[in-house]
PAZAPA-4460 file (N, C-alpha, C; in steps of 0.05 Angstrom, whole numbers, plus 32768, in hexadecimal, padded with zeros to 4 digits):
% residues 320
    n_x    n_y    n_z   ca_x   ca_y   ca_z    c_x    c_y    c_z   seq   type   mol
   813B   7EB1   7EAC   8128   7EA4   7EBD   810F   7EB6   7EC1     1      M     A
   80F8   7EAB   7EBF   80DF   7EBA   7EC3   80D0   7EAF   7EDB     2      K     A
   80C9   7EC1   7EED   80BC   7EB9   7F06   80A2   7EC9   7F0A     3      I     A
   808D   7EBA   7F12   8073   7EC6   7F18   806D   7EC3   7F36     4      L     A
   8063   7ED8   7F43   805A   7ED7   7F5E   803C   7EDE   7F5F     5      A     A
   802D   7ECE   7F6E   8010   7ED3   7F70   800A   7EDE   7F8C     6      I     A
   7FFF   7EF6   7F8D   7FF6   7F02   7FA7   7FD9   7F0B   7FA2     7      Q     A
   7FC6   7EFC   7FAB   7FAA   7F02   7FA4   7F9A   7F0E   7FBA     8      N     A
   7FA7   7F1A   7FCE   7F98   7F28   7FE3   7F8C   7F42   7FD7     9      R     A
   7F79   7F4D   7FE5   7F6B   7F65   7FDB   7F7B   7F7E   7FE0    10      M     A
   7F7A   7F91   7FCD   7F82   7FAC   7FD3   7FA0   7FB3   7FD1    11      G     A
   7FA5   7FCD   7FD3   7FC0   7FD7   7FD1   7FD2   7FD0   7FE9    12      I     A
   7FC7   7FD3   8001   7FD7   7FCE   8019   7FE3   7FB2   801A    13      G     A
   7FD2   7F9E   8015   7FDC   7F83   8016   7FF1   7F7D   8001    14      D     A
   7FEE   7F89   7FEA   8002   7F86   7FD5   801C   7F93   7FDC    15      T     A
   801B   7FAB   7FE8   8034   7FB8   7FF0   8042   7FA8   8006    16      V     A
   8032   7F9D   8019   803E   7F8D   802F   804E   7F76   8024    17      I     A
   8046   7F6A   800E   8053   7F53   8003   806C   7F5A   7FF2    18      F     A
   8071   7F73   7FED   8088   7F7A   7FDC   80A3   7F70   7FE6    19      L     A
   80A9   7F70   8000   80C3   7F66   8008   80C8   7F49   8000    20      P     A
   80B3   7F39   7FFF   80B6   7F1D   7FF7   80BA   7F1B   7FD9    21      F     A
   80AE   7F2D   7FCA   80B3   7F2E   7FAD   80CF   7F37   7FA7    22      I     A
   80D8   7F4B   7FB6   80F4   7F55   7FB2   8108   7F3F   7FBA    23      K     A
   8102   7F30   7FCF   8114   7F1A   7FD7   8117   7F05   7FC1    24      A     A
   8102   7F00   7FB2   8103   7EED   7F9C   8115   7EF9   7F86    25      L     A
   8112   7F13   7F81   8122   7F21   7F6D   8140   7F1E   7F74    26      Y     A
   8147   7F23   7F8D   8163   7F21   7F95   816D   7F04   7F94    27      K     A
   815C   7EF1   7F9B   8164   7ED5   7F9B   816A   7ECB   7F7F    28      K     A
   8159   7ED2   7F6C   815C   7EC6   7F51   8166   7EDA   7F3D    29      F     A
   816C   7EF3   7F46   8178   7F07   7F35   8168   7F0C   7F1B    30      D     A
   814E   7F0F   7F1F   813C   7F15   7F09   8123   7F23   7F13    31      T     A
   8118   7F36   7F05   80FF   7F43   7F0D   80E8   7F2F   7F0E    32      P     A
   80D6   7F33   7F21   80C0   7F21   7F26   80A6   7F2C   7F1A    33      I     A
   8097   7F1B   7F0C   807D   7F22   7F02   8068   7F1D   7F18    34      S     A
   8053   7F2D   7F19   803F   7F2A   7F2E   8024   7F24   7F21    35      L     A
   8015   7F11   7F2E   7FF9   7F0D   7F29   7FEA   7F17   7F41    36      L     A
   7FDB   7F2D   7F3D   7FCE   7F3A   7F54   7FB1   7F42   7F4C    37      V     A
   7FA1   7F48   7F60   7F86   7F51   7F5A   7F87   7F6D   7F4D    38      R     A
   7F72   7F72   7F3E   7F71   7F8C   7F30   7F70   7FA3   7F45    39      E     A
   7F62   7F9E   7F5C   7F60   7FB4   7F6F   7F79   7FB8   7F7F    40      N     A
   7F8E   7FA8   7F7A   7FA8   7FAE   7F86   7FB4   7FC7   7F79    41      S     A
   7FAB   7FCE   7F60   7FB5   7FE5   7F51   7FD3   7FE5   7F4F    42      K     A
   7FDF   7FCD   7F4E   7FFC   7FCA   7F4F   8009   7FD9   7F37    43      A     A
   7FFC   7FDA   7F20   8008   7FE7   7F09   800A   8005   7F0D    44      D     A
   7FFC   8010   7F21   7FFD   802D   7F26   8015   8035   7F37    45      Q     A
   8021   8022   7F46   8037   802A   7F58   8050   8018   7F56    46      Y     A
   804F   8004   7F45   8067   7FF2   7F42   8073   7FF4   7F26    47      L     A
   806A   8008   7F17   8072   800B   7EFB   8090   8012   7EF7    48      F     A
   809D   801C   7F0C   80B9   8023   7F0A   80CA   8015   7F1F    49      Q     A
   80BF   8000   7F2B   80CE   7FF1   7F40   80DD   7FDB   7F33    50      T     A
   80F8   7FDB   7F36   8109   7FCA   7F25   8107   7FAC   7F2A    51      N     A
   80FC   7FA4   7F41   80FB   7F87   7F46   80E0   7F7B   7F3D    52      Y     A
   80CF   7F8C   7F30   80B6   7F83   7F25   80B8   7F82   7F07    53      I     A
   80AF   7F6C   7EFB   80AE   7F69   7EDE   8091   7F6F   7ED4    54      D     A
   8083   7F5B   7ECC   8068   7F5F   7EC3   8053   7F5E   7ED9    55      K     A
   803D   7F6C   7ED6   8027   7F6B   7EE9   800E   7F60   7EDA    56      I     A
   8005   7F48   7EE3   7FEE   7F3B   7ED8   7FD7   7F3E   7EEB    57      I     A
   7FC0   7F48   7EE1   7FA9   7F4D   7EF3   7F96   7F36   7EF3    58      L     A
   7F8B   7F2F   7F0A   7F78   7F19   7F0D   7F5D   7F1F   7F00    59      L     A
   7F56   7F39   7F00   7F3C   7F40   7EF5   7F40   7F54   7EDE    60      E     A
   7F2E   7F52   7ECB   7F2D   7F66   7EB5   7F1E   7F7E   7EBF    61      K     A
   7F1E   7F93   7EAF   7F0F   7FAB   7EB6   7EF1   7FA5   7EB7    62      D     A
   7EE8   7F94   7EA5   7ECC   7F8C   7EA5   7EC7   7F78   7EBB    63      N     A
   7EBA   7F81   7ED0   7EB6   7F70   7EE8   7EA6   7F57   7EE2    64      K     A
   7E98   7F56   7ECC   7E88   7F3E   7EC5   7E98   7F2A   7EB6    65      N     A
   7EB2   7F30   7EB1   7EC3   7F1D   7EA3   7EDC   7F18   7EB4    66      N     A
   7ED8   7F0A   7EC9   7EEE   7F05   7EDC   7F01   7EF0   7ED1    67      N     A
   7F1B   7EF5   7ED2   7F2E   7EE3   7EC7   7F37   7ECD   7ED9    68      R     A
   7F2E   7ECD   7EF2   7F39   7EBA   7F05   7F24   7EA7   7F11    69      S     A
   7F0A   7EAB   7F0A   7EF5   7E99   7F14   7EE5   7E8D   7EFE    70      T     A
   7ED9   7E76   7F03   7ECB   7E68   7EEF   7EDE   7E5A   7EDB    71      G     A
   7ED3   7E46   7ECD   7EE4   7E37   7EBA   7EF0   7E49   7EA5    72      I     A
   7EDF   7E5B   7E99   7EE9   7E6C   7E84   7EFE   7E80   7E8F    73      T     A
   7EF9   7E8A   7EA7   7F0C   7E9D   7EB3   7F27   7E90   7EB9    74      G     A
   7F26   7E77   7EC3   7F3F   7E69   7EC9   7F4E   7E62   7EB0    75      I     A
   7F40   7E5A   7E9B   7F4E   7E54   7E81   7F5A   7E6D   7E76    76      L     A
   7F4D   7E84   7E78   7F58   7E9D   7E6E   7F72   7EA4   7E7D    77      N     A
   7F71   7EA0   7E98   7F89   7EA6   7EA8   7FA0   7E93   7EA1    78      L     A
   7F9A   7E7A   7E9D   7FAF   7E66   7E95   7FBB   7E6F   7E7B    79      I     A
   7FAB   7E76   7E68   7FB6   7E7F   7E4E   7FC7   7E97   7E50    80      N     A
   7FBF   7EAA   7E62   7FCF   7EC2   7E67   7FEA   7EBB   7E73    81      E     A
   7FEA   7EAA   7E87   8003   7EA2   7E94   8015   7E93   7E81    82      I     A
   800A   7E81   7E71   801A   7E71   7E5F   802B   7E82   7E4C    83      K     A
   8020   7E99   7E45   802E   7EAA   7E31   804A   7EB1   7E3A    84      K     A
   804F   7EB2   7E54   8069   7EBC   7E5E   807D   7EA6   7E64    85      Y     A
   8075   7E8D   7E63   8088   7E76   7E67   8098   7E79   7E81    86      N     A
   8089   7E7C   7E97   8096   7E7F   7EB1   80A5   7E65   7EB9    87      F     A
   80BC   7E68   7EC6   80CB   7E52   7ECF   80C4   7E4A   7EEC    88      D     A
   80BC   7E5E   7EFC   80B5   7E59   7F18   809C   7E6A   7F1E    89      K     A
   808D   7E60   7F32   8077   7E6F   7F3C   8076   7E6D   7F5A    90      I     A
   8071   7E84   7F67   806E   7E85   7F84   8052   7E8E   7F8A    91      F     A
   8043   7E7C   7F98   8026   7E81   7F9D   8023   7E87   7FBB    92      I     A
   801E   7EA0   7FC1   801D   7EA9   7FDD   8000   7EA5   7FE8    93      F     A
   7FF6   7E8D   7FE5   7FDD   7E85   7FF1   7FDB   7E67   7FEF    94      N     A
   7FC5   7E5C   7FFA   7FC2   7E3E   7FFC   7FAD   7E34   7FE8    95      S     A
   7FA8   7E43   7FD3   7F93   7E3D   7FC0   7F99   7E25   7FAE    96      S     A
   7F88   7E11   7FAE   7F8B   7DFB   7F9B   7F87   7E05   7F7E    97      L     A
   7F75   7E19   7F7B   7F70   7E24   7F60   7F89   7E2F   7F53    98      R     A
   7F98   7E3F   7F62   7FB1   7E4A   7F57   7FC6   7E34   7F53    99      F     A
   7FC6   7E20   7F63   7FD8   7E0A   7F60   7FD2   7DFB   7F45   100      N     A
   7FB9   7DF7   7F40   7FB1   7DE9   7F27   7FB7   7DFB   7F0F   101      L     A
   7FB2   7E15   7F12   7FB8   7E28   7EFC   7FD6   7E27   7EF5   102      I     A
   7FE7   7E26   7F0A   8004   7E25   7F06   800C   7E0B   7EF8   103      A     A
   8000   7DF5   7F00   8007   7DDB   7EF3   7FFD   7DDA   7ED6   104      R     A
   7FE5   7DE3   7ED1   7FDA   7DE2   7EB6   7FEA   7DF5   7EA4   105      I     A
   7FF4   7E0B   7EB0   8005   7E1E   7EA1   8021   7E14   7E9C   106      S     A
   8026   7DFC   7EA7   8040   7DEE   7EA3   8058   7DFE   7EAD   107      K     A
   8055   7E0A   7EC4   806B   7E18   7ED1   807B   7E02   7EE0   108      I     A
   8095   7DFF   7EDA   80A4   7DE8   7EE5   80A7   7DE7   7F03   109      P     A
   80AB   7DFE   7F0F   80B0   7DFF   7F2C   809A   7E0F   7F3A   110      E     A
   808C   7E02   7F4C   8076   7E0E   7F5B   807C   7E0F   7F78   111      I     A
   807C   7E27   7F84   8080   7E2B   7FA0   8066   7E38   7FAB   112      Y     A
   805B   7E2C   7FC0   8041   7E35   7FCA   803E   7E2F   7FE8   113      Q     A
   802E   7E40   7FF5   8026   7E3A   8010   801A   7E1E   8011   114      Y     A
   801A   7E10   8027   800D   7DF6   8029   7FEF   7DF8   8021   115      P     A
   7FE6   7DE5   8010   7FCA   7DE6   8007   7FB7   7DE2   801E   116      L     A
   7FA0   7DEE   801C   7F89   7DEB   802E   7F90   7DF5   804B   117      F     A
   7FA3   7E07   804D   7FAA   7E13   8067   7F94   7E27   806E   118      S     A
   7F96   7E31   8087   7F82   7E45   8090   7F82   7E5D   807D   119      K     A
   7F6A   7E67   8078   7F67   7E7F   8067   7F71   7E98   8074   120      T     A
   7F6E   7E9B   808E   7F75   7EB3   809C   7F93   7EB0   80A6   121      K     A
   7FA5   7EB3   8092   7FC1   7EB0   8098   7FCD   7ECB   809D   122      Q     A
   7FE0   7ECC   80B0   7FED   7EE5   80B7   7FFB   7EF0   809F   123      H     A
   7FF7   7F09   8099   8000   7F14   8080   801E   7F17   807E   124      I     A
   802C   7F17   8094   804A   7F1A   8093   8058   7F00   809C   125      I     A
   804F   7EF5   80B2   805C   7EDD   80BD   805B   7EC5   80AB   126      N     A
   8045   7EC0   809E   8042   7EA9   808D   8055   7EAA   8075   127      V     A
   8055   7EC1   8066   8069   7EC2   804F   8086   7EC1   8058   128      P     A
   808C   7ECC   8070   80A7   7ECA   807B   80AF   7EAD   807F   129      K     A
   809D   7E9E   808B   80A2   7E82   8090   80A5   7E72   8076   130      E     A
   8094   7E79   8063   8094   7E6D   8048   80AF   7E71   803A   131      F     A
   80B8   7E8A   803A   80D2   7E90   802D   80E9   7E83   803B   132      M     A
   80E8   7E81   8055   80FD   7E74   8065   80FE   7E56   805F   133      K     A
   80E7   7E4A   805F   80E5   7E2D   805C   80EC   7E24   8040   134      K     A
   80E2   7E32   802C   80E5   7E29   8010   80FF   7E33   8003   135      R     A
   8109   7E4B   800C   8121   7E56   7FFE   8137   7E5D   8012   136      L     A
   8132   7E59   802C   8146   7E60   8041   814C   7E7E   803F   137      N     A
   8138   7E8E   803B   813B   7EAB   8039   812F   7EB8   8052   138      L     A
   813E   7ECA   805F   8134   7EDA   8074   812B   7EF5   8068   139      E     A
   8112   7EFC   806A   8107   7F14   805E   80FF   7F28   8074   140      V     A
   810E   7F3D   8077   8109   7F51   808C   8109   7F6E   8081   141      N     A
   8109   7F71   8067   810A   7F8C   805C   80EE   7F9A   805D   142      E     A
   80EE   7FB4   805B   80D6   7FC3   8057   80CE   7FC2   803A   143      D     A
   80B4   7FC5   8034   80AB   7FC7   8019   80B9   7FE0   800B   144      P     A
   80BE   7FDD   7FF2   80CD   7FF2   7FE3   80C0   7FF6   7FC8   145      N     A
   80B8   800F   7FC3   80AD   8018   7FA9   80C0   802C   7F9E   146      I     A
   80C7   802A   7F85   80DA   803C   7F78   80CC   804E   7F64   147      Q     A
   80D6   8066   7F61   80CB   8079   7F4F   80E1   808B   7F44   148      I     A
   80DF   8092   7F2A   80F4   80A0   7F1C   80F6   80BD   7F26   149      D     A
   810E   80C7   7F27   8113   80E3   7F31   8105   80F8   7F1F   150      N     A
   8103   80F1   7F05   80F7   8105   7EF3   80DA   810A   7EFB   151      S     A
   80CB   80F6   7F04   80B0   80F9   7F0C   80AE   810A   7F26   152      L     A
   80C2   8106   7F37   80C3   8115   7F50   80C8   8132   7F4A   153      I     A
   80DA   8138   7F38   80E0   8154   7F31   80C8   8161   7F24   154      L     A
   80B9   8152   7F14   80A0   815D   7F08   808C   8165   7F1D   155      N     A
   808A   8155   7F32   8077   815B   7F48   8080   8174   7F58   156      S     A
   809A   8176   7F5C   80A5   818D   7F6A   809E   81A6   7F5B   157      I     A
   80A1   81A6   7F41   809A   81BD   7F31   807C   81C2   7F2F   158      N     A
   806D   81AE   7F2C   8050   81B1   7F28   8043   81BC   7F42   159      K     A
   804B   81B1   7F59   803F   81B9   7F72   804F   81CE   7F81   160      F     A
   8064   81D8   7F74   8075   81ED   7F80   807E   81E4   7F9D   161      R     A
   8089   81CD   7F9E   8091   81C2   7FB8   80AC   81CE   7FC0   162      I     A
   80AB   81DA   7FD7   80C3   81E7   7FE2   80CF   81D6   7FF8   163      N     A
   80E7   81CD   7FF4   80F3   81BA   8007   80FC   81C8   8021   164      K     A
   80F9   81E3   8021   80FE   81F1   803B   80E6   81F2   804D   165      N     A
   80CF   81E9   8041   80B7   81E6   8051   80B4   81C9   8059   166      E     A
   80A1   81C4   806B   809A   81A9   8072   8083   81A0   8061   167      L     A
   8087   818C   8051   8073   8181   803F   8067   8167   804A   168      N     A
   804D   8167   804F   8041   8151   805D   802A   8146   804D   169      I     A
   802A   812C   8049   8013   811E   803D   7FFF   8117   8052   170      L     A
   7FE6   811E   804D   7FD0   8116   805F   7FBF   8102   8050   171      L     A
   7FC1   80E9   8059   7FB0   80D4   804D   7F96   80D2   805C   172      G     A
   7F83   80E2   8053   7F6A   80E6   8063   7F54   80D3   805A   173      I     A
   7F59   80C2   8046   7F44   80AF   803E   7F44   8096   804E   174      G     A
   7F3A   8081   8043   7F38   8068   8050   7F23   8056   8044   175      G     A
   7F27   803C   8044   7F15   8029   8037   7EFB   8025   8045   176      S     A
   7EF9   802E   805E   7EE0   802B   806C   7EDB   8043   807F   177      G     A
   7EC2   8048   8086   7EBD   8060   8097   7EC9   805F   80B2   178      P     A
   7ECE   8048   80BD   7EDA   8046   80D8   7EF8   804B   80D8   179      T     A
   7F04   804C   80C0   7F20   8052   80BE   7F26   806F   80B9   180      K     A
   7F12   807F   80B3   7F16   809B   80AA   7F15   80AD   80C3   181      R     A
   7F2C   80B8   80CA   7F2E   80CA   80E0   7F20   80E4   80D9   182      I     A
   7F11   80EF   80EC   7F02   8108   80E6   7F14   811F   80DD   183      P     A
   7F09   8131   80CD   7F18   8148   80C3   7F23   8159   80DA   184      A     A
   7F13   815B   80EF   7F1B   816C   8106   7F36   8164   8112   185      K     A
   7F3B   814A   8111   7F55   8140   811C   7F6C   814A   810B   186      T     A
   7F69   8148   80F0   7F7E   8152   80DE   7F81   8170   80E1   187      F     A
   7F6B   817E   80E4   7F6C   819B   80E6   7F7A   81A4   80FF   188      L     A
   7F77   8196   8115   7F85   819D   812D   7FA3   8198   812A   189      M     A
   7FAA   8183   811C   7FC7   817D   8116   7FD2   8193   8104   190      V     A
   7FC4   819A   80EF   7FCD   81AF   80DD   7FD2   81C9   80ED   191      I     A
   7FBF   81D0   80FE   7FC1   81E8   810E   7FDA   81E8   811F   192      D     A
   7FDF   81D2   812C   7FF6   81D0   813E   8010   81D2   812F   193      K     A
   8013   81C5   8119   802C   81C4   810B   8032   81DF   80FD   194      I     A
   801D   81EC   80F3   8021   8206   80E5   802A   821C   80F9   195      L     A
   8026   8218   8112   802F   822C   8126   804D   822B   812A   196      K     A
   8059   8216   8122   8076   8214   8126   8086   8210   810C   197      I     A
   8078   820A   80F6   8087   8203   80DE   8076   820B   80C5   198      K     A
   8083   8216   80B1   8075   821B   8098   8071   8200   8089   199      K     A
   8058   81FA   8082   8052   81DF   8077   8040   81E1   805F   200      C     A
   8041   81CC   804F   802E   81C8   8039   8023   81AC   803D   201      K     A
   8009   81A9   803A   7FFB   818F   803F   7FEE   8186   8025   202      F     A
   7FF3   816C   801F   7FE8   8160   8007   7FD3   814C   8010   203      F     A
   7FBA   8150   8007   7FA4   8140   8011   7F9E   8129   7FFD   204      L     A
   7FA2   8111   8007   7F9E   80F9   7FF6   7F86   80EA   7FFF   205      A     A
   7F73   80E6   7FED   7F5B   80D7   7FF3   7F4E   80CE   7FD9   206      T     A
   7F39   80BD   7FDC   7F2A   80B4   7FC5   7F12   80C6   7FC0   207      G     A
   7F00   80BC   7FAF   7EE9   80CB   7FA7   7ECF   80C3   7FB6   208      K     A
   7ED2   80B1   7FC9   7EBB   80AA   7FD9   7EAF   80C2   7FE6   209      N     A
   7E94   80C4   7FE8   7E86   80DC   7FF1   7E8F   80E3   800E   210      S     A
   7E93   80CF   801F   7E9B   80D5   803B   7EB7   80DF   803C   211      E     A
   7EC8   80D4   802B   7EE4   80DE   8029   7EE4   80FB   801F   212      E     A
   7ED3   8101   800C   7ED2   811C   8001   7EC8   8130   8016   213      Q     A
   7EB7   8127   8028   7EAE   8139   803D   7EC5   8141   804F   214      L     A
   7ED6   812D   8056   7EEE   8133   8066   7F01   8146   8057   215      I     A
   7F05   8140   803D   7F16   8151   802D   7F0C   816E   802C   216      L     A
   7EF2   8171   8027   7EE7   818C   8024   7EE7   819B   803E   217      N     A
   7EE4   818D   8054   7EE5   819B   806E   7F00   81A7   8073   218      E     A
   7F15   8198   806B   7F30   81A3   806E   7F35   81BA   805A   219      I     A
   7F2C   81B6   8041   7F31   81CA   802D   7F21   81E4   8032   220      L     A
   7F0B   81E1   8040   7EFA   81F9   8046   7F02   8206   8061   221      N     A
   7F17   81FC   806D   7F1F   8207   8087   7F31   8220   8082   222      S     A
   7F3A   822C   8098   7F4C   8243   8096   7F68   823B   808C   223      K     A
   7F6C   8220   808A   7F87   8216   8081   7F87   820F   8064   224      F     A
   7F73   8217   8055   7F70   820E   8039   7F88   8216   8028   225      K     A
   7F94   822D   802E   7FAA   8236   801D   7FC4   8226   8021   226      N     A
   7FC4   8215   8035   7FDB   8204   803B   7FD7   81E8   8030   227      F     A
   7FBF   81E3   8024   7FB8   81C8   801D   7FB4   81C5   7FFF   228      C     A
   7FBC   81AD   7FF5   7FB9   81A7   7FD8   7FAC   818B   7FD6   229      H     A
   7F97   818A   7FC7   7F88   8171   7FC4   7F96   8160   7FAE   230      R     A
   7F95   8146   7FB3   7FA1   8133   7FA0   7F8D   811F   7F95   231      L     A
   7F74   8122   7F9C   7F5F   810E   7F95   7F59   810D   7F78   232      D     A
   7F62   8120   7F68   7F5E   811F   7F4B   7F75   8112   7F3C   233      N     A
   7F89   8109   7F4B   7FA0   80FC   7F3F   7F9D   80DE   7F41   234      L     A
   7FA9   80D0   7F2E   7FAB   80B3   7F30   7FC0   80AC   7F45   235      T     A
   7FC0   8093   7F4E   7FD5   808A   7F60   7FF1   808E   7F54   236      I     A
   7FF3   8088   7F3A   800D   808C   7F2C   8016   80A9   7F2D   237      K     A
   8003   80BB   7F2A   800A   80D8   7F2B   800F   80E2   7F48   238      E     A
   8003   80D4   7F5B   8006   80DC   7F77   8021   80D3   7F83   239      T     A
   802B   80BD   7F79   8044   80B2   7F85   805B   80C6   7F87   240      L     A
   8062   80D5   7F71   8078   80E8   7F74   8073   80FE   7F87   241      P     A
   8059   8106   7F8A   8052   811A   7F9E   8058   8110   7FBA   242      V     A
   8050   80F7   7FBF   8056   80EB   7FD9   8074   80EA   7FDE   243      I     A
   8083   80E3   7FCA   80A0   80E1   7FCD   80AD   80FC   7FD3   244      K     A
   809F   8111   7FCC   80AA   812C   7FD2   80A5   8134   7FEF   245      C     A
   8094   8126   7FFD   808C   812E   8018   80A1   8126   802D   246      C     A
   80A1   8135   8043   80B4   812F   8059   80A8   811A   806C   247      D     A
   808E   8119   806D   8081   8104   807D   8064   8102   8075   248      L     A
   8057   80ED   807E   803B   80E8   8078   802C   80E3   8092   249      S     A
   8013   80EB   8092   8000   80E4   80A7   7FE8   80D8   809A   250      I     A
   7FE3   80BE   809F   7FCF   80B0   808F   7FBD   809F   80A0   251      C     A
   7FA3   809F   8099   7F92   808A   80A3   7F9C   806F   8099   252      N     A
   7F8F   8059   80A2   7F94   803F   8096   7F89   803F   807A   253      D     A
   7F9A   8048   8067   7F91   804B   804B   7FA9   8043   803A   254      T     A
   7FA3   8040   8020   7FB9   8039   800D   7FD0   804C   800E   255      S     A
   7FCA   8066   8014   7FE0   807A   8014   7FF4   8075   802B   256      F     A
   7FEB   8069   8041   7FFE   8064   8056   8013   804E   804D   257      S     A
   8009   803A   803F   801A   8025   8035   802D   802F   801F   258      H     A
   8022   803F   800C   8032   8049   7FF7   8047   805D   8001   259      L     A
   803F   806E   8014   8051   8082   801F   8069   8074   802C   260      S     A
   8064   8061   803E   807A   8054   804C   808C   8044   8039   261      A     A
   807F   8038   8024   808F   8029   8010   80A0   803B   7FFF   262      A     A
   8099   8055   7FFE   80A9   8069   7FF0   80BF   8075   8002   263      L     A
   80C1   8069   801A   80D6   8071   802E   80D0   808B   803B   264      N     A
   80B6   8092   803D   80AD   80AA   804B   80A4   80A2   8067   265      I     A
   80AD   80B0   807B   80A4   80AA   8096   8086   80B0   8098   266      K     A
   8077   809C   80A2   805A   809D   80A0   804D   8098   80BB   267      T     A
   803E   80AB   80C4   802F   80A8   80DD   8014   809B   80D5   268      I     A
   8010   8083   80DF   7FF7   8074   80D8   7FE3   8077   80EF   269      T     A
   7FCB   807F   80E8   7FB5   8084   80FB   7FA4   806B   80FB   270      L     A
   7FA7   805A   810F   7F9B   803F   810F   7F82   8040   8121   271      M     A
   7F6B   8042   8115   7F52   8045   8124   7F42   802B   8126   272      A     A
   7F44   801A   8111   7F32   8003   8110   7F3D   7FEC   80FF   273      D     A
   7F57   7FE9   80FF   7F64   7FD4   80EF   7F7B   7FC8   80FF   274      T     A
   7F80   7FAE   80FB   7F97   7FA2   810A   7FB0   7FB2   8107   275      P     A
   7FBE   7FB5   811D   7FD6   7FC6   811F   7FEB   7FBE   810B   276      L     A
   7FED   7FA5   8103   8001   7F9C   80F1   8001   7FAC   80D7   277      I     A
   7FE9   7FB6   80CF   7FE7   7FC6   80B6   7FF2   7FE2   80B9   278      Y     A
   7FF9   7FEA   80D1   8004   8005   80D6   8020   8005   80E2   279      G     A
   802C   7FED   80E6   8047   7FED   80F2   805A   7FD9   80E6   280      N     A
   8053   7FCC   80CF   8064   7FB8   80C3   807D   7FC4   80B6   281      Y     A
   807C   7FDD   80B0   8092   7FEB   80A3   80A1   7FFD   80B7   282      N     A
   80BB   7FFD   80B6   80CB   800D   80C9   80C6   802B   80C6   283      S     A
   80BA   8033   80AF   80B4   804F   80AA   8098   8057   80B5   284      K     A
   808A   8044   80C1   8070   8049   80CB   8070   804E   80E9   285      M     A
   8060   8062   80F1   805F   8069   810E   8041   806B   8116   286      F     A
   8037   8055   8121   801A   8053   8126   8011   8064   813E   287      P     A
   7FFA   8070   813A   7FEB   807D   8150   7FD1   806E   8154   288      I     A
   7FCD   8064   816D   7FB4   8055   8172   7FA2   8066   8184   289      I     A
   7F88   805E   8185   7F75   806F   8194   7F7C   8071   81B2   290      P     A
   7F77   8087   81BE   7F7A   808B   81DA   7F6B   8075   81E9   291      D     A
   7F78   806A   81FE   7F6B   8056   820F   7F6E   803A   8205   292      G     A
   7F7B   8036   81EE   7F7F   801B   81E3   7F9C   8013   81E5   293      E     A
   7FA0   7FF9   81E9   7FBC   7FEE   81E9   7FC4   7FE4   81CE   294      N     A
   7FB0   7FDD   81BE   7FB5   7FD5   81A2   7F9C   7FDC   8192   295      T     A
   7F9B   7FD4   8179   7F84   7FDA   8169   7F7E   7FC3   8156   296      V     A
   7F65   7FC0   814F   7F5D   7FAA   813D   7F41   7FB1   8132   297      G     A
   7F36   7F9D   8124   7F1B   7FA1   8119   7F08   7FA6   8130   298      H     A
   7EF6   7FB9   812D   7EE2   7FC0   8141   7EED   7FCF   8159   299      N     A
   7F05   7FDA   8157   7F0E   7FED   816C   7EFE   8006   816A   300      T     A
   7EF7   800E   8152   7EE5   8026   814D   7EF0   803E   815C   301      L     A
   7F09   8044   8157   7F17   8059   8166   7F1D   8073   8158   302      G     A
   7F0F   8078   8141   7F17   8090   8131   7F13   80AA   8140   303      K     A
   7F00   80AB   8153   7EFC   80C4   8162   7F10   80C7   8179   304      E     A
   7F20   80B2   817E   7F32   80B2   8194   7F50   80B3   818C   305      K     A
   7F54   80BA   8172   7F6F   80BF   8169   7F77   80DC   8172   306      I     A
   7F8B   80DD   8182   7F92   80F6   8190   7FA4   8108   817E   307      N     A
   7F9B   8120   8176   7FAC   8131   8165   7FC6   8139   8173   308      P     A
   7FC6   813B   818D   7FDE   8142   819C   7FF4   812C   8198   309      E     A
   7FEB   8113   8198   7FFE   80FD   8193   8009   80FE   8177   310      K     A
   7FF8   8105   8164   8001   8108   8148   8016   811E   8146   311      I     A
   8010   8135   8152   8022   814B   8152   803D   8144   815F   312      F     A
   803C   8137   8175   8055   8130   8183   8066   811D   8172   313      N     A
   8059   810B   8163   8067   80F9   8152   8074   8108   813A   314      K     A
   8065   811C   8130   8071   812D   811B   808A   813A   8124   315      I     A
   8089   8146   813C   80A1   8153   8147   80B8   8140   814A   316      I     A
   80B2   8128   8154   80C6   8114   8157   80D3   810D   813C   317      E     A
   80C3   810A   8127   80CD   8103   810D   80DD   8119   8100   318      I     A
   80D4   8132   8101   80E2   8147   80F3   80FB   8150   8102   319      I     A
   80FD   8149   811C   8115   8150   812B   8129   8139   812A   320      N     A
***
């Protein structure tokens, strides 16, 4: 049996959040599930060794001017791509008429989809839970799970000279927007506090955005530079085994928080300007919200109010 699941939300985080529903399909039908996802999900970078995933089909090509999912030509290209695999079932995790027509023209016998023309702003977890319960009578309550081979982990241990007698901490200091990026001074205060009680090594994960690089360089140019290792020159695929070697993660609302928790690493999520659901949906996530706030969402603008003392206290709670 061949099954395709469509998850067309943007980015890494949304794709990781949907993994429990993909895994539930794998368990139900006893076959790995193929994914149709956006190119910017970068799913091929972190799901390449996950046993419940089969093929990964990208909605966009590398050439941004030749989109596979929009326009008549794009839709026909996508239909031809899907047809090659002779899928028996398709699960469409959205209400798009376009994908419904693509599934029908691709002659996939069984089509499961959210109700057509439903609200576009659907809850990212509750709606798929209800969908799986209603259509397949499946209760889905697992955390997202990403798998990685032990040989890659051992390679990272040797490459970065990771000592398991030390505390190894991932710092996800990047973020998709400036309001999500916690200032370097906050991380530096946390580093200072934890080094006073424990020998540590810090792995700094971020992108190449100029503002992210400023935060990275401020940390690397501090008195703690000898305890820090930059990861920004690695691909996501190369970064995964390093994350898996860590004892815990401290991350902004960034792809690294989602990847870290899905790798079963306890992850402190610093939620400054994003709905809290993105920092607490996984049992391995421990959110820190800005001082003076009861919750967090868009326009909280709280990056200057993330308290390093609260982060430090959560670290102590986790390592003890």
